[in-house]
N, C-alpha and C positions, 0 to 999 in steps of 0.2 A: 505503873508501867512508864518506862523511860522512852522518850522519843528523840531520835537524833536527826538533825537536819544537816545534810552535807552540802556545802557550797563549793563547787569546783571553780577555782580562779586561775585563768591562764595568764602567766606573767608576760610582760611586754617583751617582744623579741629584741635581740641584740642590736638590730638596726634601729629600732625605736629608742633604745637607751642612748645610742650614739646621737640620734637626732635631738633628743631632749638635752643632751650636753651642749649641742649646737645652739639650741634655743636660748640657753642661759647667756649666750654671748650676743644675742640679738636685741637691738633696741626696736621695739614694736609699738609705737604710739597709738596705732589704730586697732590694736588687739587682733590683728589678722591671724595670729597663730594660737588663739585661745582654744581651738579644737584639739591641740596637741596635748593629750592627757595621758599621764603615766599609768592610769588604770585600764587603758585599752590594751588589747592583746596584740594589736598590729598597728603600725603607723600608716597603713594604706588608706585609712579613712580620714587622714588628716589633710587639711587644706594645703595645697601646693605639692603634695607627695604623690608620685605616680608609681604604680607597682605592676608587676607581671601577674599572670594568672595564678602562679603559685605563691603569691604574696611576698615577693622579693622586691625591695625598693629599686626602681630603675631610673627615676628622675626626681629632681627637686626644682620646682619652678616657682621662684619667689620674686621675680621682677614685677614691677608695678604695684608692690605691696607696701611701699614707703618704709622699708626696713633699712636700718644701719647695721651692718653685719660684721662681727668679729668672731671667728670660729676658733676657739682655743680648747683643745682637749689634750693638752700636753700632760706628760707624767701620769698616764693611765696604763691600762694593759690591753688596749685595743690592738687587734691583730688582723691578719688577712690583708688583701690589697687595699690601697686608698680608694674609697668608694667612687665609682664613676659619676654618681649623681651630684657630687660636689662641683663638677664641671658645669652644672646648670645654675649655680648660684651667681647670677650675673652681677649682683651688687656686692659681692664679697670683696672686702678690702684687706682683712687680716686672716690668715690661715696658719694656725700653729698646731702641728701634729707631733712635735718633738717628744722624745723619751717614751715611745710606745713600742709595739712589736709589729708595726706594719711591714708587710712584705710585698714582693712583686716588683715589676719594672717601674722605671721613672714615670711618674704620673703625667703623661703628655696631655691627658684630658683637662688638666688644670690650666693649660697654656692658652685657653680661650678666654680666661677671666681678665679682661683688659682693665678692670678696676682694681685688681689685686695690687696691694702695696707691700705687704709682708708675707713671704712664703717661707715657712719653717717646717722641715720634717727631719731635723737632726736626730741622731741616736735611734735609728730604726734599722730595718734590714732591706732597704730599697736597693735594687741592683739595676744593671744595664746602663745605657748611655743617656746623657742629658739630651732631650729632644731638641731638634733645631727649631721647633715651634716656640721655644722659650723666648724667642725674639718678639713674640706677639704680646708679651707682658709689659707693655710700654709704660705702665704706671708703677712698675715694681721699684721699690726702694731698698729692700733687704732680701737677700737670698741666703738662707742658712740651712745647709744640707750636710753638715759634717757628721762623721761616724755612721756611714752607711757602707754599702758594697758597690758603689757606682764605679763604672769603668769607662774606657774610651777617652775621648778628648772633650774639651769645652767647645761647643759649636761656634762658628764665626758669627752666627746670628746674635750673639751676646752684644754685639756692637749697637743693636737697636735700643738698648736699655739706657736711655740718656739720663734717667732719674736714679739709677742704681747707685747706692752709697756703700753697700756691704755685700761682699761675696765671701762666704765662709764655707769652704768645701774641704776642709782638712780631714785626714784619716779616712780616705777612700782608696780606690785603686785606679785613679786616673793615670793615663799614659800619654805619650806624645808630647809635643811642644806646648808651652803656654801660648795661647793664640795672641798675636799682636793686636787683634781686633778688640781685646779688652781695653786697650788704650783709648777707644772711642766712647767708653762709658765715662763721660766727662765729669760726672758728679761723684765718682768713686772715691771713697775715703778709706775703706778697709778692704784689703785683698789678702785673704788667708787660704793658702793652698798647701799647707804643710802636710807632711807624712802621706805623700802619694808617690807616684813613680813618673812624674813629669820629667821629660828629657830635653836635650838640646840647650840652646843658649837662652839667656835672659833677654827678652825683647827690648831693644833700645827705645822702642815706641812708648814704653811706659813713662817716659819723660813728659808725655802730654798730660799726665794725670796730676794736675796742679792742686787738686784737693786731697790727694792721697796722704794719709798720716801713718798707716800701718801697712808694711809690705812683708808678709810672713810666708816664707817659702822653704823653711828648713825641712830636712829629711826627704829630699827628692833625689833625682839623678841629673840635675842640671849641670852643664859643663861649659867649657869655653872660658873666656875672660868676663869678669864683671864689667859691664859696659860703663865707660866714663859718663855717659848721658844720665846715669842714675843720679848724678849730682845736680840735675836740673829739676828734680821733684822737690820743689822748694818748701813744701809743708810737711815733709816726711819727719816722723817722730820716732818710729820703731822700724829697724831694718834687721830682718832675721834670714840669713842665707846659710846658716851652719849645716854641716853634714850633707854637703853636695859634692860635686866634683869640679869646682871652679879651679882654673889655673891662671898663671900670669901674675901680674902685679895688683896690689890693692890700689884702686884708683884714687889719686890725690883729689879728684873732684868731690869726694865725700866731704871735704873741708868746706864746701859751699853750703852745706845743709845746716843752716843756723838753728833750725827747730829740732834737730835730731837729739833724742834723749838716750836711746838704747841701740847698741850695735852688736849683733851676734853674727860673726863671720868666722866661726871656728870649724876645725875638721874639714878643710878643703885641701887644696894642693897649691896654695899661693906661695910665691917666692918674692925676692926683692926685699926692699926695705919698708919700714913703716913710714908712710908719708907724714912729713912734719905739718902738712896742712890740716891734719886732724886736730891740731891745737887751736884751730879757729872755731870749732864746734862748741860754743860757749855754754850750751845747755846740756851737754853730754853728762849722763849719770853713770853709764855702764859701757865698758869697752871690752869685748871678748874676742881675742884674736889667737887663741891657742891652737896648737896642733897643725902647724904649717911648716914651711921651710924659710921663714922670714929671717933676714940677716941684718947685720949692721947694728947701729946704736938705737937705744930707746930715745926717740926725739925729745929734746928738752922742752919743746913746745907743748908737750902733753901736760907739763906743769902749769900751763895757763888755764887748764880746764877746772875752774874753781868749784864746779858742781859735781865733779867726778867722785863716785862712791866705790866703784868696783872696776878693777882692771885685771885681766888675765892674759898674760903673754906666754904662758907655759908651752913647752914642747916646741921650741923653735931653735934657731942657731944664732941668737943674739949674743954679741960680745960687747959688753959695755959696762959703764958705770951708771948706777942709778942717778939720774940727773939731780943736781942740787935744787932745781926748780920744783921738785916734788914736795918740798917743804911748804909750798903754797896750797897743797891739796888738803885743806883742813876738814873736808867731809869724807875723805878716803877711809874706807873700812876694810877693804880686801885688796891686797896687792899680791897676785899669784904669779910666780916666776919659776914654776916647777920644771925640772929637767931641761934647763937651757944652759948654755955655756955663758957664765956670767961672772964678772969680777965686781965685787960689791965693796964700796967704800962707805962706811957709816960715818956721817958727818956730825960733829957735836952740835952744829947749829940746826940740825934737822929735828925740829920739835913737833913734827907731824904725829898724830895719834893714829896708828894703824892696828886694828884689832886682829888682822890676820895677814902676816907677812911670811910667805912660804918660799924658801929657797932650797934647791937641791942641786 
């Protein structure tokens, strides 16, 4: 006779699996979380975990447990709202939820974590407005929330984040003006707000950001003139303002930005001439000024940009000779002058090697 013994094993709940991923990121020298066992059917019996009567996790109380916490569950398939109990992790310093399927409104419950330094929930389905309580995250260094469905404006309380170095909020649905209060984030190095619907003028107050290296604002609805004060952002390396609705002249003050390497200011509605002061930007590698109504000559001073590799002045109203000084551009690979009114004189002394010279 054969006897069969059946053992029914209940698998750990989804919340428990989530918390075990969290535990992997925790440094626990005193083994306070040793009760967290994958063989349990519920995390409700684990130390520090609080649950409701129907065994749903409602709180996570980990303070005074001598934990160093980095919560990284990026690139998984977690879904639903960002758990409320994460707001109870009072020692949390790093929270990375990027590349999942989290849904729901902006997680205001995380704004009480005043030890948090890195907050990432990019590439999810979070919607709604950034909570004004974000100003409570006074230790925050990086805010990375691109590719969600966030709307509204960036709250003025962002000014409280004095340690913030990175704001990356591209590819959302933000509207309204870029708040001038961002200029009070004195440590800011990278500001990426591309592919939204920000409107209005570019705040001249941004000149206060003396640590800023990347200003990435392309594909918005920004308008008015590009403020000359932008030339005071002395450490700027990358400037991307293309595909907006800027009008007026290209400010000559850009020539003051000695650290600038890449300039993308195409597909706006600029007019006037190309400032000769751009020839002072000795580190410039790339200059894209196509699709405007720029007129006049190509400044011979651009021939002083010894590091220049790519220049695109297409779709303008330039009437000129290619300056002889361009023979100094020994690193130049692409010179694009498509669909402009151009009289070209090829000089036998021009021994520059250009891999792509396009003229129409």
